[in-house]
C-alpha positions, 0 to 999 in steps of 0.5 A: 848384922851385929857388930861386937865393937858397937853398943848399937846392937847390945843384946839386952837392948835388942831384946827389949825393943823386940818385945811383942807388946809394941809391934811397931818397935819390933818391926823397925828394930828387925828392919832398920837395926838388924837389917831383916828383909821385908819378906822375912816371916818375923818382919811380916808378922810384926808389921801385920800386928801394928794396928792390932795391939800396942800404941796404934790399937790404943789410939784406934780404940778411941776413934768415933764411928765417923772417924774422928776423935774428941770434937763432934762434927760441926755444922757449917751453918751454925758454927763457922769457927767450929768448922774451921777448927774441926779435926784440929782442936783440942790440941793435942788429942783431936783428930789431926794429932792422933792421925799424925801419930798413926801415920808415923806408926805406919798405918795406911788406908788399907785399914778402913779406919784410916780411910775414914780419917783421910775422907775427913781431911779431904772433906774439911781441910783439903777442899779446893773450893773452900777458903778454909783449907790447908793449901795456904796455911803455914808450912808447919801445918802443910808439912805435917799434913803432907807427911801424914797423907803421903804415909797413908798412901795418897802421895799421888792425889792432886790435893796432896801434890798441891801441899808439896807445891805449897812447901816449895813456894814457902821456902825462904831464901836461906833454905829454911821455913818459918811460920811467922817470919817472912825474912828467915827460916827457923830450925823450929819449922822442920815439918817440910823436911819431914814431908820430903823424907816421907816421899819415896825417892821415885816421887821426888821431883827435881825441884823437891830434890833441890829444896831438900838440899837447901833445907838440909844445908840450912840445918847443917850450917846451924849444927842442928841446934844453933839459932839465936844468942842462947841455946834453947833448952827444949831442943836438947830434950827428947820427945814424942809425939813432937806435934810441931815442936823441934828437938835435936833428935828430929834433926838427926833423924831427918838428916840421916833419912835424907842421905846426910848421915856422912856429913861431918857437921852432924858431929856436934849433935851426935855427941849430944845424942851419945851423951844422953844415952843412959847407963843401961843403953836406953834413951829417956823420953825427957818430956811430953809436949808442950815443953817450952822454955825462955824465948818460946814464941820469938821465932816459933809458936806462941802459947794457946789461950786455954792451953793444949792437952798433952798426949803421949805414948810413953811416960816422961822421965822413963826409958823410951822405946820410941826414942831409943829406936830412933836414936839407934836408927840414927847411929846405925845410919851414921855407922853404915855411912862411915 
C-alpha cells in the first residue's frame, strides 16, 4: 500500500502513528492508511485495546458509577434548570462532551459503560413525553447527538431516527444549517453532515442522500472556508475535540468521507492543509477550544457567561496524532480518488 512518490506514507510518521500507546490511532492507521482488512490480526488486536488504554480509557476512568461525569444527577422536583442542563454542563467536561469523544473513538454499547451513557440520554434528553428534549433543538445539538447515538449502535432506534428527521426538517434553502439564523446556512453548523457521515450507506434514505448532496454543495460552493467579508482565523487552525466549532480539517474530513474526494473545489482547502504540514511530516494541534476570534457569534455561537472548561486529548502547539491521522486520511482519499 506504500507509494514511494507520496509523503502520505513516510515511514517514520507511520511508526509514530502505529505506536501501541494509542490503539485508536494504530487501528485507523492500519485500516485507513495502510489498507489492512478488519480480519487482520493486528487490526483486531488494536481495536480490542481501544477501551483498555490510551484516550478512551483515560476518559472512562473518570466516569461515575451511574454513567455520568462531573455534575450530580438532578432532582426534577428541586432543580428544573439542573434537570435541563444535566449531561451538558459544565462545558466541555460534562457527560455530553466526553460521550461525543468516546463515540468518535469508536466505542459502542457492547461496552456496558457506554450502555449507561446511552440510558442517560434516553432518560433525560430523548424522552418523547418531555418538553425538555433534543428533538426540537438546534441542528448543532441534534447533529452531535445523532452522530453519537449512531456510533454507539442505536441507528435503528426510533428516537434516533427522529433526530435524523429533525435534521432533514431544519436544513435551509441554501443547503446549509444554522442554529441562530432562519434565512441561511453557515459553515459553522457542520454537525448534521457529521451525523450523515456516521450513517452506514445502507441506512441512508433517499431524502437523506438528497440532503447530503445539498449540504455538500453548500460547503463546496464556499471552498470550505469562504463566509462573510473576511477570513475567520480559527477556521484555519486545527483542533480536537471540536465540540460544535468548525475548522477546515472538519470540512475536508466530512466531504471526503461522504464521497466528494474527487471534487476539484476541495483544492484550495487541500492547499492549506498541505501548507500546514510540519517539516517532520506531522500536523500540530493548533489550539484547544474554545478558540474564537473577531466575529465569533455573528453567525454562530455566543460566549457563555461563566465560560467553558477546556478539554483536550493532546497538548496544543505540539504534533498531534489525531490531527495527523485525520489529515493523512483526507489526503489518502483524495489520492485514491484521483
